[in-house]
C-alpha positions in Angstrom: -1.1 7.9 -23.0 -1.6 7.3 -19.3 2.2 7.0 -18.9 2.8 10.1 -20.9 0.2 12.1 -18.9 1.8 11.0 -15.6 5.3 12.0 -16.7 4.1 15.3 -18.1 2.4 16.2 -14.8 5.5 15.3 -12.9 7.8 17.3 -15.1 5.4 20.3 -15.1 5.5 20.2 -11.3 9.3 20.4 -11.2 9.3 23.2 -13.8 6.7 25.2 -12.0 8.7 24.9 -8.7 11.9 25.9 -10.5 10.3 29.0 -11.8 8.9 30.0 -8.4 12.3 29.4 -6.7 14.0 31.5 -9.3 11.5 34.4 -8.7 12.0 33.8 -4.9 15.8 34.2 -5.3 15.3 37.4 -7.2 13.0 38.8 -4.5 15.5 37.8 -1.8 18.3 39.6 -3.7 16.2 42.8 -3.8 15.3 42.6 -0.1 19.0 42.0 0.8 20.1 45.1 -1.1 17.1 47.3 -0.1 15.4 46.2 3.1 11.6 46.5 2.9 9.3 45.3 5.7 6.4 44.6 3.3 8.6 42.7 0.8 10.1 40.7 3.7 6.6 39.7 4.8 5.7 38.7 1.2 8.9 36.7 1.0 8.1 34.8 4.1 4.6 34.0 2.8 6.0 32.8 -0.5 8.5 30.5 1.3 5.7 29.1 3.4 3.7 28.3 0.2 6.7 26.7 -1.6 8.1 24.6 1.2 5.3 22.0 1.2 5.8 21.5 -2.6 9.5 21.0 -2.1 8.8 18.4 0.6 6.3 16.6 -1.6 8.6 16.5 -4.6 11.5 15.4 -2.4 9.3 12.6 -1.1 8.5 11.5 -4.7 12.2 10.9 -5.3 11.9 8.0 -2.8 9.2 6.4 -5.0 11.5 4.9 -7.7 10.6 1.3 -7.5 9.1 -0.6 -10.4 5.3 0.1 -10.8 5.6 2.9 -8.0 3.5 5.3 -10.0 0.7 2.7 -10.4 -2.5 2.2 -8.5 -2.6 -0.8 -6.1 -4.6 -3.9 -5.2 -4.6 -4.4 -1.4 -5.7 -7.6 0.2 -6.2 -8.2 4.0 -6.5 -11.8 5.4 -7.4 -12.7 9.0 -4.9 -14.9 10.8 -5.5 -17.7 13.2 -7.7 -16.6 16.1 -11.2 -16.8 14.9 -13.5 -13.8 15.5 -10.8 -11.6 17.2 -8.5 -11.9 14.1 -11.4 -11.4 11.7 -12.3 -8.2 13.6 -8.7 -7.1 13.4 -8.7 -7.7 9.6 -11.7 -5.5 9.2 -10.1 -2.8 11.3 -7.1 -2.8 9.0 -9.3 -2.7 5.9 -11.1 0.3 7.3 -7.7 2.0 8.1 -6.5 1.6 4.5 -9.8 2.8 3.0 -9.8 5.9 5.3 -6.2 6.6 4.3 -7.1 6.3 0.6 -10.2 8.6 1.0 -8.1 11.2 2.8 -5.8 11.3 -0.2 -8.8 11.3 -2.6 -7.9 8.0 -4.2 -10.7 6.0 -5.8 -11.5 2.8 -3.8 -13.2 -0.2 -5.3 -14.1 -3.4 -3.3 -13.2 -6.3 -5.5 -13.9 -9.2 -3.1 -15.0 -9.5 0.5 -15.6 -12.6 2.6 -17.5 -12.0 5.9 -16.5 -13.6 9.2 -18.9 -15.9 11.0 -19.7 -13.6 13.9 -17.9 -10.3 13.1 -15.2 -8.8 10.9 -13.9 -10.4 7.7 -12.0 -13.5 6.7 -10.5 -11.6 3.8 -11.1 -8.7 1.5 -9.5 -7.3 -1.6 -9.8 -3.6 -2.7 -8.4 -1.6 -5.6 -7.0 1.9 -5.1 -6.7 4.1 -8.2 -4.4 7.0 -8.2 -0.8 8.1 -8.8 1.9 6.6 -6.7 -0.5 4.5 -4.6 1.6 1.3 -5.0 4.8 3.3 -4.3 3.4 4.6 -1.1 1.8 1.3 0.1 4.5 -1.2 -0.8 5.9 -1.1 2.7 2.6 -2.1 4.2 2.8 -5.7 3.0 3.4 -8.2 5.7 2.0 -9.3 9.0 0.3 -6.8 11.3 -0.1 -7.6 15.0 -2.8 -6.3 17.4 -2.7 -6.5 21.2 -5.8 -5.4 23.1 -8.6 -6.4 25.5 -10.9 -8.4 23.4 -14.5 -7.2 23.2 -15.4 -10.8 22.3 -14.0 -12.2 25.6 -16.5 -12.1 28.5 -13.5 -11.9 30.9 -12.0 -9.0 28.9 -8.6 -10.7 28.8 -5.8 -9.4 26.6 -5.6 -11.0 23.2 -3.0 -10.9 20.4 -4.2 -11.1 16.9 -2.6 -11.2 13.5 -3.6 -10.3 10.0 -1.7 -10.4 6.7 -1.7 -7.5 4.2 -0.8 -8.0 0.6 0.0 -5.0 -1.7 0.0 -5.7 -5.4 0.6 -3.2 -8.3 -2.3 -2.4 -10.5 -1.2 -3.2 -14.1 -2.6 -1.2 -17.0 -1.2 -3.6 -19.6 -1.4 -6.8 -17.6 -1.2 -9.2 -20.5 2.0 -7.6 -21.7 3.6 -7.6 -18.2 2.7 -11.2 -17.3 1.9 -13.9 -19.8 -0.6 -16.5 -18.4 -1.2 -19.6 -20.5 -4.8 -21.0 -20.4 -3.3 -24.4 -19.8 -1.9 -23.2 -16.5 -5.3 -22.2 -15.1 -8.0 -24.2 -13.4 -11.3 -22.3 -13.3 -14.1 -23.2 -10.8 -17.4 -21.5 -10.4 -19.8 -21.5 -7.4 -22.6 -19.5 -5.8 -21.7 -16.3 -4.0 -22.4 -16.0 -0.3 -23.5 -13.0 1.7 -25.1 -9.8 0.5 -25.7 -9.2 -3.2 -29.3 -9.9 -4.1 -31.1 -12.9 -5.5 -29.3 -13.0 -8.8 -25.9 -13.2 -7.1 -26.9 -15.9 -4.6 -28.9 -18.1 -7.0 -26.4 -18.4 -9.9 -22.9 -19.8 -10.1 -21.4 -16.3 -10.6 -18.5 -16.5 -8.2 -15.2 -17.5 -9.7 -12.1 -19.2 -8.3 -8.9 -19.2 -10.4 -6.0 -21.5 -9.5 -2.6 -20.9 -11.2 -1.3 -24.4 -11.4 2.5 -23.7 -11.7 2.6 -21.5 -8.6 -0.5 -22.7 -6.6 -1.8 -19.1 -6.3 -5.6 -19.1 -5.8 -7.8 -16.0 -6.5 -11.5 -15.8 -5.8 -14.0 -13.1 -6.8 -17.7 -13.0 -6.0 -18.6 -9.3 -5.8 -19.8 -8.7 -9.3 -23.2 -9.8 -10.6 -22.0 -11.9 -13.6 -19.5 -14.7 -13.8 -17.7 -12.9 -16.7 -17.2 -9.8 -14.6 -15.9 -11.9 -11.7 -13.6 -13.7 -14.0 -12.1 -10.5 -15.4 -11.5 -9.1 -11.9 -10.0 -12.4 -10.7 -7.6 -12.4 -13.7 -6.5 -8.8 -12.9 -5.7 -9.8 -9.3 -3.9 -13.0 -10.4 -1.8 -11.1 -12.9 -0.9 -8.5 -10.2 0.1 -11.3 -7.8 2.3 -13.0 -10.4 4.0 -9.6 -11.1 4.5 -9.1 -7.3 5.9 -12.6 -7.0 8.4 -11.9 -9.8 9.5 -8.7 -8.0 9.9 -10.7 -4.7 12.0 -13.4 -6.5 14.2 -10.8 -8.0 14.7 -9.1 -4.6 15.4 -12.5 -2.9 18.0 -13.4 -5.6 19.8 -10.0 -5.1 19.7 -10.6 -1.3 21.1 -14.1 -1.8 24.0 -12.8 -3.9 24.8 -10.2 -1.2 24.6 -12.8 1.5 21.6 -11.3 3.3 19.1 -13.3 5.3 15.6 -13.1 3.7 12.5 -14.3 5.6 10.5 -16.8 3.6 7.1 -15.9 2.4 4.8 -13.3 4.1 5.5 -14.5 7.6 7.6 -11.5 8.8 5.8 -9.3 11.3 6.2 -5.6 10.2 4.1 -3.6 12.7 2.6 -3.9 16.2 -0.5 -2.1 17.3 -0.9 -2.1 21.1 -4.1 -0.8 22.6 -3.7 -2.4 26.1 -2.1 -2.0 28.7 -0.6 1.1 26.9 -1.2 2.7 23.5 1.5 2.4 20.8 1.9 1.6 17.2 5.5 0.6 16.3 7.1 -0.4 13.0 9.4 -3.3 13.6 11.7 -2.4 10.7 12.2 1.3 11.0 11.5 1.5 14.8 9.3 4.5 14.1 6.4 4.7 16.7 3.6 6.8 17.9 1.2 6.7 20.9 -1.7 8.2 18.8 -3.2 4.8 18.0 -6.6 6.3 17.2 -5.3 8.5 14.5 -3.3 5.6 12.9 -6.4 3.4 12.8 -8.3 6.3 11.3 -5.9 6.3 8.3 -3.1 8.6 9.5 -0.3 6.4 7.9 1.8 9.0 6.1 4.5 9.2 8.8 4.9 5.4 8.8 5.0 5.3 5.0 7.6 8.0 4.8 9.8 6.5 7.5 9.7 3.2 5.7 10.7 4.7 2.3 13.5 6.7 3.9 14.7 3.7 5.8 14.6 1.7 2.5 16.5 4.4 0.7 19.2 4.5 3.4 19.6 0.7 3.1 20.3 1.1 -0.6 22.9 3.8 0.1 24.6 1.7 2.7 24.7 -1.3 0.3 26.2 1.0 -2.4 28.8 2.2 0.1 29.7 -1.4 0.9 30.3 -2.2 -2.7 32.1 1.0 -3.5 29.4 2.3 -5.9 28.6 5.4 -4.0 32.3 6.5 -3.7 32.9 5.8 -7.3 
């Protein structure tokens, strides 16, 4: 039913636009035959209203990857560098939450591990909405920050790294990825940090280890062990689904003879706050000097440039194999 509702909304959008464009063409024909100042003004206003809808629907054609229409589970992990990297991880988390709020997506904090002095060691959030995963899939990878550290008494320039994971939210997780109970090791422990006496005095936190892959998932935000286990299973299933997509992409790249960086180690974007201000995507080369807006969640230009760059790569690959010309 969710899939049907999503497809119906998408088809209705195209049909509504087609009707408006048809009416617009009729009005244009009338104005061409019998010029009328008031009708010309109305025509311009109509075009101005329709143009953003055309741009939005054109953008949606770039979101054709598997699970693109789904919500997303996003995780941020601080890299080496102690407090500075943990602060950077929290800055990234805030950036993505602000982006989601601006687009009116629902944001749920699934897990959060605080840093010793400031920031976070890691955090996992869920974003619910249409095309969240499709929009955010290009954000996965290593993000680099260069700035004068507020935690350095000498105010020296520091470089910090944080890893961002983007996983698809799966409605029918058990049907998408089968997980055998024999492949799981389940550990429970006491939660740390805020959460009240019940959270801190019972073994409510859960750690799942998927033995065949070595993937480890923890959850300690919920009050009960059962709730934490359910959330951890959802995250584990999403990570296994994402792993399957990565293996498929790596195999396709291997057959094409492309070099594929191993794991999540590839740096995708640099955020420079000192000695100059710039945010630059290392893949698309898109950049902006408005670092404040980006860190406040203004990511749409980076997201669109990545999706268009990715679409162009696919077209180039098809040209190389003769598919496009066929």
